[in-house]
ROSE-254422 format. One line per 5 residues: number of its first residue (from 1); for each residue x, y, z of N, C-alpha, C, O, CB. Coordinates in steps of 0.001 Angstrom, whole numbers, always signed. Glycine has a CB too. Layout:
N
NUM> X Y Z X Y Z X Y Z X Y Z X Y Z | ...;
% end
This chain:
148
1> +842 -1182 +0 +0 +0 +0 +886 +1244 +0 +1724 +1402 +888 -957 -1 +1221 | +714 +2115 -971 +1518 +3332 -1066 +988 +4405 -137 -219 +4614 -14 +1541 +3850 -2502 | +1920 +5075 +511 +1568 +6187 +1386 +1329 +7415 +519 +2097 +7656 -411 +2684 +6453 +2447 | +274 +8213 +797 +48 +9408 -25 +1177 +10402 +151 +1834 +10411 +1193 -1289 +10066 +330 | +1419 +11249 -858 +2502 +12233 -738 +2225 +13204 +401 +1078 +13416 +793 +2682 +13005 -2056;
6> +3296 +13787 +922 +3205 +14756 +2003 +2378 +15951 +1560 +2649 +16541 +514 +4603 +15205 +2455 | +1382 +16309 +2340 +618 +17518 +2095 +1480 +18674 +2574 +1785 +18775 +3762 -785 +17490 +2818 | +1871 +19540 +1657 +2814 +20602 +1992 +2327 +21475 +3139 +3140 +22019 +3886 +3073 +21459 +781 | +1031 +21614 +3289 +540 +22453 +4379 +844 +21818 +5729 +828 +22506 +6750 -966 +22694 +4235 | +1116 +20535 +5751 +1433 +19836 +7001 +2933 +19752 +7263 +3354 +19111 +8226 +848 +18442 +6973;
11> +3741 +20386 +6425 +5190 +20297 +6554 +5667 +20892 +7875 +5237 +21967 +8293 +5869 +21004 +5387 | +6574 +20152 +8518 +7264 +20659 +9702 +8732 +20284 +9553 +9064 +19151 +9206 +6648 +20077 +11040 | +9596 +21239 +9817 +11026 +21009 +9615 +11537 +19868 +10479 +12500 +19199 +10104 +11813 +22275 +9916 | +10919 +19635 +11614 +11362 +18547 +12489 +11224 +17182 +11804 +11881 +16220 +12201 +10557 +18561 +13796 | +10375 +17096 +10780 +10229 +15838 +10039 +11485 +15482 +9246 +11650 +14337 +8826 +9040 +15926 +9096;
16> +12364 +16454 +9042 +13602 +16215 +8301 +14749 +15763 +9206 +15784 +15309 +8719 +14007 +17472 +7556 | +14564 +15887 +10518 +15637 +15571 +11454 +16120 +14136 +11258 +15318 +13208 +11152 +15167 +15781 +12901 | +17436 +13968 +11213 +18166 +12712 +11017 +18029 +12151 +9608 +18542 +11069 +9324 +17687 +11686 +12006 | +17335 +12880 +8710 +17154 +12405 +7339 +17785 +13339 +6311 +18402 +12884 +5348 +15680 +12243 +7040 | +17629 +14644 +6517 +18032 +15634 +5520 +18783 +16785 +6188 +18744 +16943 +7408 +16801 +16168 +4756;
21> +19469 +17585 +5366 +20138 +18808 +5820 +19406 +19997 +5189 +19690 +20356 +4046 +21679 +18807 +5435 | +18483 +20602 +5909 +17757 +21739 +5340 +18666 +22944 +5119 +19498 +23278 +5963 +16601 +22128 +6248 | +18493 +23581 +3982 +19135 +24854 +3694 +17995 +25840 +3497 +17285 +25794 +2492 +20097 +24778 +2423 | +17830 +26728 +4463 +16751 +27707 +4422 +17274 +29002 +3835 +18303 +29521 +4265 +16159 +27944 +5829 | +16562 +29515 +2855 +16937 +30771 +2207 +15795 +31747 +2446 +14693 +31565 +1927 +17225 +30576 +661;
26> +16060 +32769 +3222 +15067 +33794 +3541 +15355 +35030 +2683 +16498 +35475 +2584 +15090 +34151 +5073 | +14312 +35571 +2072 +14485 +36761 +1237 +13254 +37656 +1378 +12150 +37171 +1628 +14714 +36368 -258 | +13454 +38963 +1217 +12314 +39878 +1342 +11331 +39775 +176 +10129 +39976 +349 +12811 +41298 +1452 | +11855 +39459 -1022 +11018 +39384 -2225 +11533 +38260 -3135 +12695 +37861 -3064 +11012 +40753 -2987 | +10652 +37776 -3970 +11010 +36722 -4927 +12059 +37213 -5918 +12862 +36421 -6411 +9764 +36238 -5681;
31> +12060 +38515 -6216 +12999 +39049 -7203 +14279 +39611 -6566 +15015 +40346 -7224 +12319 +40133 -8016 | +14552 +39280 -5310 +15760 +39811 -4671 +17005 +39180 -5300 +17040 +37976 -5550 +15731 +39547 -3139 | +18012 +39993 -5549 +19244 +39518 -6200 +19948 +38422 -5408 +20373 +37426 -5993 +20199 +40676 -6407 | +20083 +38579 -4088 +20756 +37506 -3343 +20023 +36160 -3450 +20657 +35108 -3521 +20884 +37900 -1874 | +18700 +36203 -3461 +17925 +34961 -3612 +18221 +34324 -4962 +18470 +33121 -5045 +16405 +35235 -3470;
36> +18195 +35131 -6018 +18498 +34609 -7359 +19895 +34030 -7448 +20108 +32982 -8058 +18341 +35702 -8395 | +20845 +34720 -6835 +22223 +34231 -6857 +22336 +32898 -6113 +22984 +31968 -6593 +23174 +35272 -6233 | +21704 +32811 -4941 +21812 +31587 -4134 +21114 +30414 -4814 +21692 +29332 -4928 +21213 +31812 -2737 | +19888 +30616 -5262 +19159 +29501 -5875 +19779 +29099 -7211 +19816 +27917 -7553 +17687 +29874 -6074 | +20266 +30088 -7965 +20903 +29773 -9246 +22167 +28955 -9076 +22390 +27991 -9808 +21222 +31043 -9994;
41> +22992 +29333 -8119 +24242 +28590 -7911 +23961 +27176 -7398 +24681 +26238 -7740 +25155 +29341 -6919 | +22928 +27021 -6588 +22575 +25680 -6099 +22003 +24819 -7220 +22280 +23622 -7289 +21563 +25778 -4945 | +21209 +25423 -8093 +20634 +24676 -9225 +21737 +24131 -10128 +21606 +23043 -10689 +19677 +25576 -10043 | +22816 +24883 -10265 +23940 +24432 -11089 +24713 +23289 -10438 +25524 +22641 -11099 +24880 +25591 -11363 | +24479 +23038 -9178 +25181 +21985 -8424 +24178 +20963 -7862 +24402 +20410 -6785 +26020 +22610 -7267;
46> +23092 +20715 -8573 +21997 +19873 -8079 +22468 +18487 -7636 +21997 +17984 -6616 +20940 +19727 -9154 | +23380 +17861 -8374 +23856 +16531 -7989 +24574 +16568 -6646 +24386 +15677 -5817 +24787 +15966 -9064 | +25386 +17582 -6426 +26119 +17710 -5162 +25169 +18018 -4009 +25385 +17562 -2886 +27190 +18809 -5270 | +24127 +18784 -4281 +23110 +19070 -3261 +22432 +17768 -2851 +22277 +17489 -1662 +22057 +20097 -3788 | +22025 +16968 -3846 +21374 +15672 -3562 +22301 +14730 -2812 +21889 +14072 -1856 +20913 +15007 -4864;
51> +23549 +14665 -3245 +24528 +13763 -2630 +24682 +14035 -1131 +24961 +13120 -355 +25886 +13904 -3328 | +24502 +15277 -735 +24673 +15667 +676 +23349 +15706 +1428 +23281 +16246 +2533 +25347 +17031 +765 | +22304 +15144 +846 +20988 +15065 +1485 +20457 +16433 +1889 +19831 +16576 +2939 +21056 +14168 +2704 | +20706 +17435 +1059 +20232 +18780 +1357 +18809 +18969 +824 +18459 +18458 -240 +21182 +19836 +751 | +18006 +19702 +1572 +16672 +20093 +1156 +16608 +21610 +1190 +16793 +22222 +2242 +15572 +19452 +2068;
56> +16347 +22218 +41 +16321 +23676 -51 +14893 +24161 +202 +13942 +23711 -437 +16837 +24163 -1445 | +14771 +25087 +1148 +13489 +25693 +1498 +13640 +27201 +1345 +14521 +27809 +1953 +13040 +25306 +2959 | +12777 +27801 +529 +12798 +29251 +345 +11659 +29871 +1135 +10521 +29407 +1062 +12692 +29627 -1157 | +11966 +30923 +1894 +10951 +31671 +2636 +11015 +33107 +2121 +12029 +33789 +2263 +11186 +31597 +4213 | +9910 +33551 +1519 +9890 +34849 +853 +8901 +35770 +1566 +7752 +35402 +1813 +9518 +34696 -648;
61> +9373 +36975 +1890 +8517 +37917 +2600 +8123 +37344 +3953 +8862 +36555 +4544 +7265 +38249 +1769 | +6974 +37739 +4431 +6551 +37281 +5752 +5661 +36062 +5743 +5407 +35472 +6793 +5851 +38368 +6445 | +5174 +35668 +4555 +4143 +34631 +4590 +4185 +33597 +3465 +3219 +32853 +3293 +2833 +35276 +4572 | +5261 +33529 +2702 +5344 +32566 +1597 +6576 +31687 +1761 +7645 +32160 +2146 +5383 +33297 +232 | +6410 +30394 +1461 +7536 +29459 +1540 +7344 +28351 +520 +6223 +27968 +185 +7674 +28866 +2967;
66> +8486 +27844 +34 +8470 +26743 -927 +9484 +25691 -521 +10590 +26005 -83 +8762 +27250 -2354 | +9089 +24449 -674 +9961 +23286 -527 +10126 +22766 -1946 +9246 +22084 -2471 +9360 +22173 +476 | +11255 +23088 -2565 +11400 +22811 -3994 +10389 +23669 -4734 +10404 +24892 -4597 +11194 +21286 -4316 | +9514 +23054 -5514 +8475 +23790 -6244 +7128 +23730 -5537 +6139 +24257 -6047 +8335 +23239 -7657 | +7075 +23093 -4369 +5825 +22950 -3629 +5639 +24126 -2687 +6485 +24394 -1835 +5801 +21627 -2846;
71> +4519 +24826 -2850 +4234 +25968 -1982 +3789 +25447 -617 +2916 +24585 -514 +3141 +26896 -2609 | +4407 +25990 +418 +4047 +25637 +1790 +3029 +26640 +2325 +2798 +27689 +1723 +5305 +25596 +2701 | +2439 +26312 +3435 +1417 +27186 +4002 +2008 +28475 +4573 +3198 +28542 +4882 +652 +26451 +5085 | +1175 +29476 +4705 +1569 +30744 +5322 +2014 +30492 +6766 +2956 +31118 +7251 +395 +31772 +5277 | +1340 +29589 +7431 +1699 +29247 +8813 +3110 +28673 +8880 +3867 +28984 +9799 +691 +28242 +9399;
76> +3462 +27832 +7902 +4809 +27259 +7856 +5854 +28346 +7659 +6886 +28341 +8330 +4914 +26220 +6734 | +5597 +29279 +6744 +6546 +30374 +6492 +6778 +31172 +7767 +7921 +31448 +8132 +6029 +31303 +5366 | +5710 +31537 +8433 +5824 +32322 +9663 +6529 +31525 +10758 +7330 +32068 +11518 +4435 +32766 +10145 | +6224 +30248 +10826 +6848 +29378 +11825 +8360 +29279 +11612 +9127 +29319 +12574 +6220 +27980 +11776 | +8789 +29149 +10350 +10222 +29056 +10059 +10930 +30365 +10416 +12024 +30342 +10980 +10451 +28712 +8569;
81> +10321 +31492 +10093 +10916 +32788 +10464 +11046 +32900 +11973 +12063 +33375 +12479 +10068 +33958 +9919 | +10033 +32470 +12684 +10051 +32550 +14149 +11081 +31585 +14737 +11876 +31958 +15599 +8653 +32245 +14721 | +11054 +30355 +14266 +11958 +29320 +14785 +13425 +29719 +14638 +14225 +29494 +15546 +11710 +27995 +14064 | +13777 +30312 +13495 +15170 +30668 +13230 +15456 +32159 +13462 +16532 +32654 +13125 +15529 +30297 +11803 | +14480 +32863 +14040 +14641 +34258 +14433 +15142 +35129 +13273 +16136 +35845 +13390 +15605 +34355 +15608;
86> +14416 +35041 +12147 +14763 +35818 +10963 +13623 +36807 +10687 +12514 +36389 +10354 +15019 +34883 +9723 | +13885 +38114 +10823 +12838 +39091 +10521 +12497 +39089 +9036 +13234 +38529 +8224 +13273 +40492 +10956 | +11383 +39714 +8687 +10887 +39694 +7311 +11816 +40378 +6314 +11885 +39933 +5168 +9543 +40345 +7256 | +12522 +41420 +6684 +13292 +42226 +5742 +14543 +41622 +5137 +14626 +41528 +3913 +13669 +43425 +6392 | +15516 +41210 +5924 +16823 +40881 +5347 +16894 +39504 +4680 +16092 +38608 +4942 +17864 +40955 +6415;
91> +17897 +39385 +3803 +18247 +38100 +3202 +19063 +37311 +4227 +19876 +37881 +4954 +19049 +38293 +1857 | +18843 +36003 +4279 +19647 +35167 +5169 +19608 +33712 +4684 +18586 +33229 +4196 +19134 +35272 +6637 | +20737 +33035 +4831 +20857 +31623 +4501 +21203 +30896 +5800 +22102 +31305 +6535 +21946 +31371 +3378 | +20474 +29812 +6069 +20735 +29020 +7274 +20844 +27555 +6879 +19931 +26993 +6274 +19613 +29226 +8346 | +21966 +26946 +7227 +22152 +25514 +7027 +21882 +24818 +8349 +22465 +25164 +9377 +23588 +25189 +6499;
96> +20999 +23839 +8313 +20652 +23059 +9497 +21183 +21644 +9292 +20989 +21048 +8232 +19096 +23055 +9753 | +21846 +21117 +10296 +22375 +19761 +10208 +21287 +18721 +10373 +20162 +19042 +10757 +23447 +19548 +11250 | +21618 +17484 +10084 +20657 +16398 +10261 +20218 +16259 +11719 +19154 +15712 +12006 +21257 +15084 +9772 | +21048 +16760 +12635 +20693 +16708 +14053 +19719 +17815 +14450 +19290 +17879 +15602 +21944 +16803 +14903 | +19369 +18683 +13507 +18393 +19731 +13757 +18961 +21039 +14277 +18205 +21968 +14562 +17404 +19240 +14708;
101> +20284 +21129 +14408 +20881 +22367 +14906 +21420 +23216 +13758 +21799 +22706 +12704 +22004 +22054 +15904 | +21442 +24529 +13995 +21963 +25454 +12988 +23476 +25292 +12905 +24177 +25379 +13913 +21580 +26930 +13326 | +23965 +25056 +11702 +25398 +24856 +11474 +26061 +26084 +10851 +27247 +26334 +11066 +25619 +23648 +10579 | +25284 +26847 +10076 +25838 +28001 +9378 +24723 +29012 +9181 +23586 +28655 +8875 +26476 +27593 +8011 | +25068 +30281 +9363 +24120 +31380 +9160 +24879 +32479 +8430 +25972 +32864 +8844 +23508 +31903 +10533;
106> +24296 +32987 +7336 +24964 +34025 +6555 +23949 +35050 +6077 +22820 +34706 +5729 +25716 +33413 +5357 | +24366 +36322 +6064 +23519 +37404 +5571 +23712 +37656 +4084 +23135 +38591 +3530 +23798 +38672 +6341 | +24519 +36829 +3438 +24719 +36956 +1998 +24784 +35555 +1387 +24994 +34576 +2104 +26019 +37768 +1679 | +24605 +35453 +72 +24652 +34124 -559 +25955 +33395 -222 +27018 +34001 -89 +24505 +34252 -2089 | +25834 +32086 -90 +26986 +31246 +235 +27309 +30398 -990 +26446 +29702 -1525 +26705 +30343 +1494;
111> +28547 +30467 -1419 +29010 +29680 -2564 +28754 +28189 -2286 +29089 +27704 -1205 +30534 +29943 -2845 | +28168 +27460 -3242 +27920 +26037 -3017 +29167 +25268 -2590 +29084 +24397 -1724 +27358 +25419 -4265 | +30324 +25575 -3184 +31547 +24858 -2796 +31856 +25061 -1313 +32306 +24135 -637 +32740 +25329 -3651 | +31617 +26263 -813 +31828 +26521 +614 +30848 +25701 +1454 +31233 +25127 +2473 +31670 +28028 +924 | +29585 +25645 +1030 +28595 +24822 +1732 +29017 +23351 +1739 +28951 +22684 +2771 +27206 +24975 +1076;
116> +29449 +22852 +582 +29817 +21444 +470 +31035 +21125 +1331 +31076 +20088 +1993 +30094 +21081 -990 | +32032 +22018 +1324 +33213 +21809 +2176 +32823 +21800 +3647 +33313 +20985 +4428 +34270 +22901 +1920 | +31943 +22707 +4008 +31477 +22801 +5386 +30753 +21509 +5789 +31022 +20940 +6847 +30545 +24024 +5561 | +29839 +21061 +4935 +29091 +19831 +5214 +30024 +18624 +5235 +29916 +17775 +6120 +27981 +19624 +4166 | +30928 +18542 +4279 +31828 +17392 +4184 +32756 +17276 +5392 +33283 +16197 +5664 +32654 +17486 +2916;
121> +32960 +18374 +6117 +33802 +18341 +7318 +33026 +17892 +8559 +33629 +17638 +9602 +34409 +19717 +7564 | +31718 +17794 +8461 +30896 +17384 +9612 +31103 +15901 +9898 +31196 +15098 +8970 +29390 +17677 +9352 | +31177 +15530 +11185 +31391 +14122 +11538 +30356 +13167 +10922 +30719 +12082 +10467 +31369 +13974 +13040 | +29087 +13554 +10902 +28063 +12674 +10340 +28291 +12477 +8840 +28137 +11368 +8328 +26653 +13250 +10598 | +28650 +13531 +8150 +28922 +13431 +6708 +30170 +12596 +6463 +30223 +11830 +5501 +29088 +14835 +6081;
126> +31176 +12737 +7324 +32391 +11919 +7209 +32022 +10431 +7261 +32520 +9630 +6471 +33406 +12271 +8345 | +31141 +10075 +8205 +30702 +8670 +8311 +29931 +8241 +7061 +30098 +7120 +6579 +29820 +8470 +9569 | +29092 +9129 +6540 +28348 +8805 +5319 +29305 +8532 +4158 +29113 +7581 +3400 +27384 +9952 +4955 | +30323 +9360 +4023 +31284 +9185 +2925 +32067 +7884 +3096 +32348 +7195 +2116 +32255 +10385 +2857 | +32419 +7549 +4337 +33131 +6282 +4584 +32260 +5092 +4184 +32744 +4145 +3565 +33540 +6165 +6078;
131> +30973 +5143 +4541 +30059 +4063 +4169 +29927 +3961 +2661 +29914 +2860 +2110 +28684 +4279 +4802 | +29829 +5102 +1987 +29728 +5097 +527 +30978 +4495 -92 +30902 +3732 -1055 +29505 +6520 -8 | +32125 +4843 +466 +33392 +4326 -37 +33467 +2808 +167 +33917 +2079 -718 +34576 +5025 +664 | +33025 +2342 +1333 +33046 +903 +1617 +32157 +143 +655 +32524 -937 +192 +32607 +632 +3052 | +30986 +696 +347 +30076 +15 -562 +30582 +32 -1991 +30254 -864 -2769 +28709 +645 -498;
136> +31370 +1026 -2352 +31847 +1107 -3726 +33148 +339 -3938 +33516 +70 -5082 +32039 +2552 -4116 | +33852 -21 -2868 +35121 -742 -3020 +34966 -2085 -3721 +35748 -2364 -4630 +35749 -958 -1669 | +34013 -2930 -3359 +33887 -4210 -4077 +33605 -4010 -5563 +34091 -4780 -6392 +32777 -5053 -3456 | +32832 -2997 -5905 +32549 -2729 -7311 +33825 -2350 -8057 +34052 -2807 -9177 +31505 -1615 -7445 | +34658 -1514 -7435 +35911 -1100 -8057 +36845 -2293 -8226 +37502 -2422 -9259 +36592 -4 -7222;
141> +36910 -3166 -7225 +37764 -4348 -7304 +37277 -5285 -8410 +38081 -5863 -9141 +37792 -5086 -5950 | +35971 -5428 -8525 +35414 -6294 -9570 +35722 -5734 -10952 +36018 -6493 -11875 +33893 -6453 -9389 | +35657 -4412 -11105 +35978 -3804 -12393 +37426 -4014 -12764 +37740 -4270 -13926 +35666 -2329 -12372 | +38327 -3908 -11774 +39749 -4109 -12036 +40016 -5538 -12478 +40798 -5765 -13402 +40580 -3776 -10794 | +39378 -6502 -11830 +39570 -7907 -12195 +39047 -8193 -13586 +39660 -8953 -14335 +38884 -8817 -11190;
146> +37912 -7590 -13945 +37328 -7852 -15272 +38164 -7236 -16380 +38088 -7672 -17529 +35899 -7310 -15344 | +38976 -6206 -16043 +39803 -5565 -17044 +41124 -6299 -17241 +41846 -6020 -18198 +40060 -4128 -16658 | +41441 -7211 -16372 +42728 -7914 -16481 +42632 -9119 -17377 +43624 -9820 -17576 +43220 -8341 -15115;
% end
């Protein structure tokens, strides 16, 4: 039996804890330059964003929010601003770790490479990379043997 998709109006950031790394982008308007710069640079690095289990959430003005292309409720937008203590006016980027704590806060766009380096230095991400490496080692060994 398939579970129905998440109703965006029921979204709560705590549902991402231990599963995803939320990257919250707060902007005063949809046409703000810092928002365009941040979302554009992340879109160009979509594979790296996915690899690091990042979920991008945009909060625009005082009452609008999107999880990817899904519009979230006004209550969710206000709740995120309150939870992370971000007033309606300024631009801000907040990276939240899988443990639910704020790892990085910036008043200007953050280069994706800087975000990735920051995440890759986290102990939990280090363990994830080690596990990925362990799972890929037998495949690499098998490829080497087949080439001989």
